[in-house]
C-alpha positions in Angstrom: 0.0 0.0 0.0 3.0 2.3 0.6 4.1 2.1 -3.0 0.7 3.2 -4.3 0.7 6.2 -2.0 4.3 7.1 -3.2 3.3 6.8 -6.8 0.2 9.0 -6.3 2.3 11.6 -4.5 4.7 11.7 -7.4 1.9 12.2 -9.9 0.5 15.1 -7.8 3.9 16.7 -7.6 4.4 16.3 -11.4 1.0 17.9 -12.1 1.7 20.7 -9.7 5.1 21.4 -11.4 3.4 21.3 -14.8 0.7 23.8 -13.8 3.3 26.1 -12.1 5.4 26.1 -15.3 2.4 26.8 -17.5 1.2 29.6 -15.3 4.7 31.2 -15.3 4.9 31.0 -19.1 1.4 32.5 -19.5 2.2 35.3 -17.1 5.4 36.2 -19.0 3.5 36.2 -22.3 0.8 38.4 -20.9 3.4 40.8 -19.5 5.1 40.9 -22.9 1.8 41.8 -24.6 1.0 44.5 -22.2 4.5 46.0 -22.6 4.3 45.8 -26.4 1.0 47.6 -26.3 2.3 50.3 -23.9 5.3 51.1 -26.1 3.6 50.9 -29.5 4.9 53.6 -31.8 2.2 56.1 -32.5 1.4 56.9 -36.2 3.2 59.8 -37.7 1.7 63.2 -38.0 1.4 63.8 -41.8 0.2 67.4 -41.6 3.8 68.8 -42.0 5.0 66.2 -44.5 5.4 67.2 -48.1 3.2 65.7 -50.8 5.1 62.7 -52.3 2.8 62.2 -55.3 -0.6 63.1 -56.7 -2.3 60.1 -58.4 -4.4 61.2 -61.4 -7.1 59.7 -63.6 -6.8 59.4 -67.4 -8.0 63.1 -67.8 -5.3 64.4 -65.5 -7.6 65.1 -62.6 -6.2 64.5 -59.1 -7.7 61.5 -57.3 -5.3 60.7 -54.4 -2.7 62.6 -52.6 0.2 60.7 -50.9 2.5 61.8 -48.1 5.3 59.8 -46.7 6.6 59.4 -43.1 9.8 57.6 -44.0 11.1 57.1 -40.5 7.8 55.7 -39.3 7.5 53.5 -42.5 4.0 54.8 -43.2 2.2 56.5 -46.1 -0.9 58.7 -45.7 -3.3 58.6 -48.6 -6.1 61.2 -48.9 -8.8 60.9 -51.5 -9.2 64.1 -53.4 -12.0 62.8 -55.8 -14.1 59.9 -54.7 -14.1 57.0 -57.2 -16.9 54.5 -57.9 -15.8 51.0 -56.9 -17.4 47.8 -58.0 -18.5 45.4 -55.2 -15.7 43.0 -54.0 -13.0 45.1 -55.7 -10.4 47.5 -54.5 -7.9 50.1 -55.8 -4.4 48.8 -55.3 -1.4 51.1 -55.3 1.9 49.9 -56.9 5.4 51.3 -56.9 7.3 51.2 -60.2 10.8 52.5 -59.5 12.5 54.2 -62.5 14.4 51.6 -64.6 12.5 48.6 -63.3 10.0 46.5 -65.2 8.0 45.0 -62.3 5.9 47.0 -59.9 5.8 46.3 -56.2 2.5 46.3 -54.3 2.2 49.0 -51.7 -1.4 48.7 -50.4 -5.1 49.2 -50.9 -6.3 52.8 -51.5 -9.6 54.2 -50.1 -12.4 54.9 -52.6 -13.1 58.0 -50.4 -11.7 59.4 -47.2 -8.2 58.8 -46.1 -6.0 56.0 -44.6 -2.5 55.3 -43.4 -0.7 52.4 -45.1 2.3 50.7 -43.3 5.2 50.1 -45.7 8.4 48.2 -45.5 11.7 50.1 -45.1 12.8 49.1 -48.5 9.7 50.5 -50.2 10.1 53.7 -48.1 13.6 54.2 -49.4 12.4 53.6 -53.0 9.5 56.1 -52.7 11.9 59.0 -52.3 13.5 58.3 -55.7 12.2 58.6 -59.2 9.4 56.4 -60.4 5.6 56.1 -60.9 2.7 54.9 -58.8 0.2 53.0 -60.9 -3.2 52.1 -59.4 -5.1 49.0 -60.6 -8.5 47.5 -59.9 -8.0 44.2 -57.9 -10.0 41.8 -55.7 -10.9 43.4 -52.4 -8.0 41.7 -50.6 -5.5 42.9 -53.2 -3.8 41.2 -56.1 -3.5 37.5 -55.5 0.1 37.5 -56.8 2.9 40.0 -56.8 1.7 41.4 -60.1 -1.3 43.6 -61.1 -4.3 41.7 -62.6 -5.2 44.5 -65.0 -3.9 47.7 -66.6 -3.3 50.9 -64.5 -6.5 53.0 -64.2 -4.7 55.9 -62.4 -1.1 57.0 -62.3 1.1 59.3 -60.2 4.7 60.5 -60.5 7.0 60.5 -57.5 8.3 63.9 -56.4 11.7 64.2 -54.9 11.4 64.3 -51.1 14.2 64.9 -48.6 
């Protein structure tokens, strides 16, 4: 009977250790999440940023204005002329650096209003150089591949920004 009690005691000790370890891991993970939320970098203030590009329609009318906060790796896009948008479709902005044949996806543009689009540091560095910003009509989640599905409907030219 003594060996059964010893075996049961060991099982209880193992379970207790397991729960203590699990509790410690969850507490550390929770603390990490709270810390990350507390030190989250706020979005950049775009009011004092120069206009990087104005995207225009086929008639040359301005449709979107784009500003860049390079250090924050964000772009602010403001709609200047609301555009009709078919259901389940979206306007996608692409970066076509000068001298390159393939555009890079930057993000989904608003049909009206404004939005902030996070961008990778590499794209932020390319946006301050020469190139164009074509806009295509894509599925609402964006182009399924790394290439546009259709021809550009709108286009902007990058302005030099310091």
